[in-house]
Every structure is written in structure tokens, then in C-alpha cells.
C-alpha positions as CSV (number, residue, x, y, z in Angstrom):
1,M,38.6,-5.3,-69.6
2,R,40.2,-8.2,-67.9
3,A,40.8,-6.2,-64.6
4,P,37.1,-5.4,-64.1
5,A,36.1,-8.9,-64.9
6,L,38.6,-10.2,-62.5
7,C,37.4,-7.9,-59.8
8,L,33.8,-9.0,-60.3
9,T,34.8,-12.6,-60.1
10,C,36.6,-12.0,-56.9
11,L,33.7,-10.1,-55.4
12,A,31.3,-12.9,-56.4
13,G,33.5,-15.5,-54.8
14,F,33.9,-13.4,-51.6
15,A,30.1,-12.9,-51.4
16,A,29.5,-16.6,-51.8
17,T,31.7,-17.3,-48.8
18,I,30.1,-14.7,-46.6
19,L,26.4,-14.8,-47.4
20,P,25.8,-18.4,-46.1
21,A,27.2,-17.3,-42.7
22,L,24.7,-14.4,-42.4
23,P,21.4,-15.7,-40.9
24,S,18.2,-14.9,-42.7
25,A,15.3,-13.1,-41.0
26,A,13.4,-16.4,-41.0
27,S,16.3,-18.2,-39.2
28,E,16.6,-15.4,-36.7
29,G,12.9,-15.7,-36.0
30,D,13.1,-19.5,-35.6
31,E,16.0,-19.0,-33.1
32,Q,13.7,-17.0,-31.0
33,L,11.2,-19.8,-31.1
34,S,13.7,-22.6,-30.6
35,T,12.6,-23.4,-27.0
36,P,9.4,-23.0,-25.1
37,R,10.9,-20.3,-22.8
38,R,12.3,-18.3,-25.7
39,A,9.0,-18.4,-27.5
40,L,7.1,-17.3,-24.5
41,E,9.6,-14.5,-23.8
42,L,9.2,-13.3,-27.4
43,F,5.4,-13.1,-26.9
44,I,5.5,-11.5,-23.5
45,N,8.3,-9.0,-24.2
46,S,6.8,-8.0,-27.5
47,G,3.4,-7.4,-25.8
48,R,5.0,-5.3,-23.2
49,E,6.5,-3.1,-25.9
50,G,3.1,-2.9,-27.6
51,D,4.5,-4.7,-30.7
52,Y,1.7,-7.2,-31.2
53,Q,2.6,-7.9,-34.8
54,R,5.9,-9.3,-33.5
55,A,4.1,-11.0,-30.6
56,A,1.9,-12.8,-33.1
57,R,4.9,-14.7,-34.4
58,A,4.7,-16.8,-31.2
59,L,1.1,-17.8,-32.0
60,D,0.2,-20.9,-34.0
61,L,-2.1,-19.2,-36.6
62,S,-2.2,-22.2,-39.0
63,A,-6.0,-22.4,-38.6
64,L,-6.4,-18.9,-40.1
65,P,-6.3,-18.1,-43.8
66,Q,-2.9,-16.8,-44.9
67,Q,-4.4,-13.4,-45.9
68,Q,-5.9,-12.9,-42.4
69,R,-2.9,-13.8,-40.3
70,A,-1.2,-10.4,-40.1
71,A,-4.2,-8.4,-38.9
72,E,-6.0,-11.1,-37.0
73,G,-2.7,-12.4,-35.4
74,A,-1.9,-9.0,-33.9
75,R,-5.5,-8.7,-32.5
76,L,-5.4,-12.2,-31.0
77,A,-1.9,-11.5,-29.5
78,R,-3.1,-8.3,-27.8
79,R,-6.2,-10.1,-26.5
80,L,-4.2,-13.0,-25.1
81,K,-1.6,-10.7,-23.5
82,L,-4.4,-8.8,-21.7
83,V,-5.9,-12.0,-20.3
84,L,-2.5,-13.5,-19.3
85,D,-1.6,-10.3,-17.5
86,Q,-4.7,-10.6,-15.3
87,K,-5.3,-14.3,-14.8
88,L,-2.0,-16.3,-15.2
89,W,1.1,-16.0,-13.1
90,I,4.0,-17.4,-15.2
91,D,6.5,-19.5,-13.4
92,W,9.5,-18.9,-15.7
93,E,11.7,-21.3,-13.9
94,G,9.2,-24.0,-14.7
95,I,9.2,-23.3,-18.4
96,S,11.8,-25.4,-20.2
97,D,14.6,-23.8,-22.2
98,E,15.4,-27.0,-24.0
99,P,14.5,-27.5,-27.6
100,A,12.7,-30.8,-26.7
101,G,10.6,-29.1,-24.0
102,D,9.6,-30.7,-20.7
103,P,9.1,-34.5,-21.1
104,A,6.7,-34.4,-18.2
105,D,4.2,-32.4,-20.2
106,G,4.3,-34.8,-23.1
107,P,5.9,-34.9,-26.5
108,D,6.0,-31.5,-28.2
109,I,3.9,-29.8,-25.5
110,E,4.8,-27.3,-22.8
111,V,2.0,-26.5,-20.3
112,I,2.2,-22.9,-19.0
113,G,-0.8,-22.9,-16.8
114,A,-4.6,-22.8,-16.8
115,I,-7.2,-20.0,-16.7
116,P,-10.6,-20.4,-15.1
117,L,-13.5,-19.9,-17.4
118,G,-17.1,-20.5,-16.2
119,G,-17.1,-23.8,-14.4
120,T,-14.0,-25.2,-16.0
121,T,-10.3,-24.2,-16.7
122,I,-8.7,-23.5,-20.0
123,P,-5.1,-24.8,-20.4
124,V,-2.6,-22.5,-21.9
125,S,0.3,-24.4,-23.6
126,L,3.0,-24.2,-26.2
127,A,3.4,-26.7,-29.0
128,R,6.3,-27.6,-31.2
129,I,5.3,-27.4,-34.8
130,D,6.9,-27.2,-38.2
131,G,8.4,-23.8,-38.9
132,E,7.9,-21.8,-42.1
133,A,11.6,-21.9,-42.9
134,G,11.9,-25.6,-42.1
135,G,12.8,-27.2,-38.9
136,Q,10.6,-27.1,-35.8
137,V,9.6,-24.1,-33.6
138,W,7.7,-23.6,-30.4
139,K,4.5,-21.5,-30.5
140,L,1.5,-21.0,-28.3
141,S,-0.6,-24.0,-29.4
142,G,-3.5,-23.8,-31.9
143,A,-5.8,-25.1,-29.1
144,S,-4.9,-22.2,-26.9
145,V,-5.2,-19.7,-29.7
146,S,-8.7,-21.0,-30.5
147,R,-9.8,-20.2,-27.0
148,I,-8.6,-16.6,-27.0
149,P,-12.1,-15.2,-28.1
150,A,-13.8,-16.9,-25.2
151,L,-11.2,-15.9,-22.7
152,Y,-11.3,-12.3,-24.0
153,E,-15.1,-12.2,-23.8
154,A,-14.8,-13.1,-20.1
155,Y,-11.8,-11.0,-19.1
156,G,-11.2,-8.5,-21.9
157,A,-11.9,-4.8,-22.3
158,G,-14.8,-5.5,-24.7
159,W,-15.9,-3.2,-27.5
160,V,-14.0,-0.2,-26.1
161,G,-10.7,-2.2,-26.0
162,D,-11.1,-3.2,-29.6
163,H,-11.7,0.4,-30.9
164,L,-9.0,2.4,-29.0
165,P,-6.4,4.4,-31.0
166,E,-3.2,2.4,-31.4
167,L,-1.2,5.0,-29.5
168,L,-3.3,4.3,-26.3
169,I,-2.6,0.6,-26.7
170,R,1.1,0.6,-27.6
171,F,2.3,3.1,-24.9
172,R,2.5,1.6,-21.4
173,V,4.1,2.4,-18.1
174,L,4.5,-0.2,-15.3
175,E,2.5,-2.7,-17.2
176,V,-0.4,-0.3,-17.5
177,E,-1.5,0.8,-21.0
178,A,-2.1,4.5,-21.7
179,W,-5.9,4.1,-21.9
180,Q,-5.9,2.4,-18.5
181,W,-3.9,5.3,-17.0
182,I,-6.5,7.7,-18.4
183,G,-9.3,5.4,-17.1
184,L,-7.7,5.5,-13.6
185,L,-7.6,9.3,-13.6
186,L,-11.3,9.4,-14.7
187,A,-12.2,6.8,-12.1
188,L,-10.6,8.9,-9.4
189,G,-12.6,12.0,-10.4
190,V,-15.9,10.0,-10.7
191,A,-15.2,8.2,-7.4
192,W,-14.7,11.6,-5.7
193,L,-18.0,12.9,-7.1
194,L,-19.8,9.7,-6.1
195,G,-18.4,9.8,-2.6
196,M,-19.5,13.3,-2.1
197,G,-22.9,12.7,-3.7
198,L,-23.7,9.5,-1.9
199,A,-22.6,10.9,1.4
200,W,-24.7,14.0,0.8
201,A,-27.8,12.0,-0.1
202,G,-27.5,9.5,2.7
203,L,-26.5,11.8,5.5
204,G,-28.9,14.5,4.3
205,L,-31.8,12.1,4.8
206,A,-30.4,11.1,8.2
207,D,-30.1,14.8,9.1
208,R,-33.7,15.5,8.2
209,L,-34.8,12.6,10.4
210,A,-32.6,13.8,13.2
211,R,-34.1,17.3,13.2
212,R,-37.5,15.8,13.9
213,T,-36.4,14.6,17.3
214,A,-36.0,16.6,20.5
215,P,-32.4,15.7,21.3
216,T,-29.6,17.5,19.4
217,W,-26.9,14.9,19.7
218,D,-28.2,12.9,16.7
219,E,-27.8,16.0,14.5
220,R,-24.2,16.4,15.6
221,L,-23.6,12.7,15.1
222,V,-24.5,13.2,11.4
223,D,-21.9,15.9,11.1
224,V,-19.3,13.6,12.7
225,A,-19.9,10.9,10.1
226,R,-19.8,13.3,7.1
227,G,-16.0,13.3,6.4
228,P,-15.3,9.6,7.0
229,A,-18.4,8.6,5.0
230,R,-17.2,10.6,1.9
231,L,-13.8,8.9,2.0
232,F,-15.2,5.4,2.6
233,L,-17.8,5.7,-0.2
234,G,-15.3,7.3,-2.6
235,V,-12.8,4.6,-2.1
236,L,-15.4,1.9,-2.6
237,A,-16.5,3.6,-5.9
238,F,-12.9,3.9,-7.1
239,G,-12.2,0.2,-6.4
240,L,-15.3,-0.8,-8.4
241,L,-14.5,1.5,-11.3
242,A,-10.8,0.4,-11.4
243,G,-11.9,-3.2,-11.7
244,L,-13.6,-2.3,-15.1
245,L,-10.2,-1.4,-16.6
246,H,-8.8,-5.0,-16.6
247,L,-5.5,-4.0,-15.2
248,A,-2.6,-6.4,-15.1
249,A,-2.4,-8.5,-11.9
250,P,0.5,-6.5,-10.4
251,A,-1.2,-3.2,-11.0
252,Q,-4.5,-4.5,-9.7
253,R,-2.9,-5.7,-6.5
254,V,-1.5,-2.2,-6.0
255,V,-4.9,-0.7,-6.5
256,D,-6.5,-3.2,-4.2
257,K,-3.9,-2.7,-1.5
258,G,-4.3,1.1,-1.7
259,C,-8.1,0.9,-1.5
260,R,-7.9,-1.4,1.6
261,T,-5.5,1.0,3.3
262,L,-7.7,4.0,2.7
263,L,-10.8,2.0,3.9
264,V,-8.9,1.3,7.2
265,V,-8.0,5.0,7.4
266,A,-11.7,6.0,6.9
267,A,-12.7,3.5,9.6
268,A,-10.1,4.8,12.0
269,W,-11.1,8.4,11.3
270,A,-14.7,7.5,12.0
271,C,-13.8,5.8,15.2
272,L,-11.7,8.7,16.4
273,R,-14.4,11.2,15.6
274,L,-17.0,9.0,17.3
275,V,-14.9,8.8,20.5
276,T,-14.5,12.5,20.5
277,F,-18.2,13.0,20.0
278,L,-19.1,10.6,22.8
279,A,-16.6,12.2,25.1
280,E,-18.0,15.7,24.4
281,T,-21.6,14.4,24.8
282,L,-20.8,12.6,28.0
283,Q,-19.0,15.7,29.4
284,E,-22.0,17.9,28.7
285,A,-24.4,15.4,30.3
286,L,-22.3,14.9,33.4
287,T,-21.5,18.5,34.1
288,Q,-25.1,19.6,34.0
289,G,-26.2,20.2,37.6
290,E,-23.0,18.7,39.0
291,S,-20.6,20.5,41.4
292,E,-17.6,22.2,40.0
293,G,-15.2,19.8,41.6
294,R,-17.0,16.7,40.3
295,A,-17.3,18.3,36.8
296,R,-13.6,19.1,36.8
297,G,-12.8,15.4,37.6
298,V,-15.1,14.2,34.8
299,R,-13.5,16.6,32.3
300,T,-10.0,15.3,33.3
301,M,-11.0,11.7,32.7
302,I,-12.6,12.5,29.4
303,V,-9.5,14.4,28.2
304,V,-7.3,11.4,29.1
305,A,-9.6,9.0,27.3
306,R,-9.6,11.2,24.2
307,R,-5.8,11.4,24.1
308,I,-5.5,7.6,24.5
309,A,-8.0,7.1,21.6
310,S,-6.1,9.5,19.4
311,V,-2.8,7.7,20.0
312,T,-4.3,4.2,19.4
């Protein structure tokens, strides 16, 4: 009997020496919130992983009733992450990694930036507050949290964004959530249909008007414009539809750059086809009733002009 009792006593003493050295979950969480930069990294990285429950730990939810903080905190975290992705470029080098924060911003305050809203700007800041396990921690300030609904109303995904399946929210690639990828594919298909339809309607009307005139060159001009018009209108439609998806700023810049490039391609294509059309029309006009030698000279100049246009 003495041996088991002695073993239990030794185990108890051993546990007493080890357990204080093991940090609790609360202290680990407080360590992640010990400086402004760490708190912001916790929020941003958790949001990128789609873990908005964890991201909500970096929000000051003290204004909410205790029983609402879990569900409402995750919802507010996702809304704020969506707005920050679009409207605020974070200068990480300017965010203090000291427990006291940046003295230039004031005591217990770290300013991240500001987001335009209506005719004013909404500051986004971190504040040092009392932690749940004692001590002080940094969190996105209560003032910033209180403005999340207004910011989301202006820049968020609205009703659709609030009622999407969790899988489409949590899974993301290149800072684009799954539902946004689906939206981009749908926008591509709809834009193609719109480009075809609008070009068909507009050029169809122009073609009917052209057929009422005696010359035939205007009918051919409509055919020349058909392909570039489809591309131009389709790209415009895609750019407008993609803007409804509230993409993160880097992804939106890629979409914008791609659209601008394709618009330039459409314009260049239209110019090239127009030069070809004018060359052919001019050749027909000049060769009618002209001598063979003069007509051959005109054709040579036109061929050279077309080649120069195709190269440039």
C-alpha cells in the first residue's frame, strides 16, 4: 500500500512542477494579441483560411451580449475581411510590433488606415484593452467594429453573401472565395452572350439601314465591325459583372488589367479590319475605268499600306 501511495505522491509533485510551465489556451491566445501587428496578422491570416471564428478573437466584441459573440463575431469578422480586401491596403511595416504600440497614434491606439464611406472616411484602428485572462491585448477597436455594418452595406456582397453555404465561403484560392470563382465563370458566360446579343441587335439595325441605300460599301462595313464589336461589348459586360462580385483588390486589379488589354485588342482588331476594308474599297474605286498599268500601281501601293498596317 505504501508503494502506490508513494508513486501517487511523486506523480502529483511532478505534475505540479510541469503544469505551470504549460501555457493555457487563453495565454496562447493573448500572446497572439500581444502587439498590434500580431493581432492584425491573426485576423487577416484566419480570414484567408476561412476560419472566421478564430478571426473574431481579434475583434473587440465587448459591446455585444456574451451569448451572441460566437455567431455574431464570426459574421462581423467575415464582413470586415471582405471590406478590407477591397478597400484598404495594409502597410505592414507601419504596424507596430511592440506591446505599447506606436506612440504617434496615441496611447493604446494603433491606426491601420481609413476607408471612404459616403462623403467621409471611416478610420480602422486597433485598441489595447483588458484581456479575458488578465493583462492587456490588442484587438480591432470597438469603434471600428461598430462601423462594420455600414461598411458592409456599402462594399459587401449583400443578401447573397450572407446566405451562401459555408463551403463556398471558407474555400478560397488566390484570395478569391469559391463563390466568387463560380461568379467569374458565370460572368464569363453571360458576358459572351451579351456581347453576341448586343452586337447582333446593334449591327442588325445598322445592316437594315445600310440595305436601304444604293452603295454596297456600307453593308460590307457592318460585316467588318461584327467581330470586334462582339469582343468589345463582351469584355465591357464582363468587367461590369465582375465588379458585382466584390473581389479582393489584387484580384480586381488582375480583372481590370485583363479587360483593358482585351479592349485594346478589340480596338486594334477593328482598326486593322477597317484599314483592310478601306484599302479594298479604294482599290475597287480606282481600278474601275483605269488603265491596266495605273491599276497595277494602285494595287501595289494598297498592298504595301495593308502590310504596314498589319505590322503596326
